[in-house]
C-alpha positions as CSV (number, residue, x, y, z in Angstrom):
1,L,150.0,-18.3,45.6
2,E,148.3,-21.7,45.5
3,R,151.4,-23.9,46.0
4,Y,152.3,-22.1,49.2
5,N,148.7,-22.0,50.5
6,Y,148.4,-18.2,50.4
7,S,145.0,-17.4,51.9
8,G,145.0,-13.6,51.7
9,P,143.3,-11.5,49.1
10,K,144.2,-11.9,45.5
11,H,144.8,-8.7,43.5
12,F,145.3,-8.3,39.8
13,D,147.1,-5.3,38.4
14,Y,145.0,-5.2,35.3
15,K,144.0,-2.0,33.5
16,P,141.0,-2.3,31.1
17,A,141.0,-0.2,28.0
18,R,140.3,3.5,28.8
19,T,137.4,3.3,26.4
20,E,135.6,0.7,28.5
21,S,132.4,1.5,30.3
22,D,132.0,1.0,34.0
23,K,130.0,-2.2,33.3
24,G,132.8,-3.4,31.1
25,V,135.4,-2.7,33.8
26,W,133.6,-4.9,36.2
27,E,133.0,-7.6,33.6
28,S,136.7,-7.6,32.9
29,A,137.4,-8.1,36.6
30,T,135.1,-11.1,36.6
31,A,136.8,-12.4,33.5
32,N,140.2,-12.0,35.1
33,M,139.2,-14.1,38.1
34,R,137.6,-16.7,35.9
35,T,140.9,-17.0,34.0
36,Y,142.9,-17.1,37.2
37,L,140.8,-20.0,38.5
38,A,141.1,-21.9,35.2
39,L,144.9,-21.4,35.3
40,K,145.0,-22.5,38.9
41,E,143.4,-25.8,37.8
42,R,145.8,-26.2,34.9
43,A,148.8,-25.5,37.1
44,A,147.8,-28.1,39.6
45,A,147.3,-30.6,36.9
46,F,150.6,-29.7,35.3
47,R,152.5,-30.2,38.7
48,A,150.7,-33.5,39.3
49,D,151.4,-35.0,35.8
50,P,153.9,-37.8,36.1
51,R,155.4,-36.8,32.7
52,V,156.0,-33.3,34.0
53,I,157.5,-34.6,37.3
54,A,159.9,-36.8,35.3
55,A,160.8,-34.1,32.8
56,M,161.5,-31.6,35.6
57,K,163.6,-34.1,37.4
58,E,165.6,-34.8,34.2
59,S,166.1,-31.0,33.8
60,N,167.2,-30.7,37.5
61,I,164.6,-28.0,38.0
62,P,164.1,-29.0,41.7
63,G,167.9,-28.4,42.1
64,L,167.4,-24.7,41.1
65,A,165.8,-24.2,44.6
66,E,169.0,-25.2,46.3
67,P,171.2,-22.2,47.4
68,T,174.3,-21.6,45.3
69,L,176.3,-21.0,48.5
70,A,176.4,-23.4,51.4
71,A,175.8,-22.0,54.9
72,G,178.9,-19.9,55.8
73,E,180.3,-20.0,52.3
74,T,181.2,-16.8,50.5
75,W,181.4,-15.9,46.9
76,K,185.2,-16.1,47.3
77,D,184.9,-19.8,48.3
78,L,182.7,-20.4,45.2
79,A,185.2,-18.6,43.0
80,Q,187.9,-21.1,44.1
81,D,185.8,-24.2,43.2
82,S,186.6,-26.0,40.0
83,F,183.9,-26.2,37.3
84,D,184.1,-28.4,34.3
85,V,182.8,-26.2,31.6
86,E,183.1,-28.8,28.9
87,A,181.1,-31.3,30.8
88,A,178.4,-28.8,31.6
89,G,178.2,-27.8,27.9
90,K,177.8,-31.4,26.8
91,R,174.8,-32.0,29.2
92,G,171.4,-31.6,27.7
93,Y,169.0,-30.0,30.2
94,G,165.7,-31.1,28.6
95,Y,164.0,-27.8,29.0
96,E,162.2,-28.1,25.7
97,A,160.3,-31.2,27.0
98,V,159.1,-29.2,30.1
99,D,158.2,-26.2,27.8
100,Q,156.2,-28.5,25.5
101,L,154.3,-30.1,28.5
102,A,153.5,-26.7,29.9
103,L,152.1,-25.6,26.5
104,E,150.0,-28.7,26.2
105,H,148.6,-28.2,29.7
106,L,147.8,-24.6,29.0
107,M,146.0,-25.5,25.8
108,G,144.2,-28.5,27.4
109,L,145.8,-31.1,25.2
């Protein structure tokens, strides 16, 4: 929502416990928005962290946004491509480093 500058209303599909009072339901809605705003700040800090940027680049995470098929290419074309399974299996993707940084940002470390 934030990364793409969404400016519409924000809705949370959250169901408080059925045993909650009306007051508690509204308090939980306020708490959900407070949590959202805190996570919004943490997400922005995560994406701006040079360590995260480097780890994501190392993991080729930006490459995941690239379409698998080129314009005009079909799955049949893709099936004819050669793919070095051995080389792909030897490459480390560094996802654990990204995961660790995400946890550290969530926990405020």
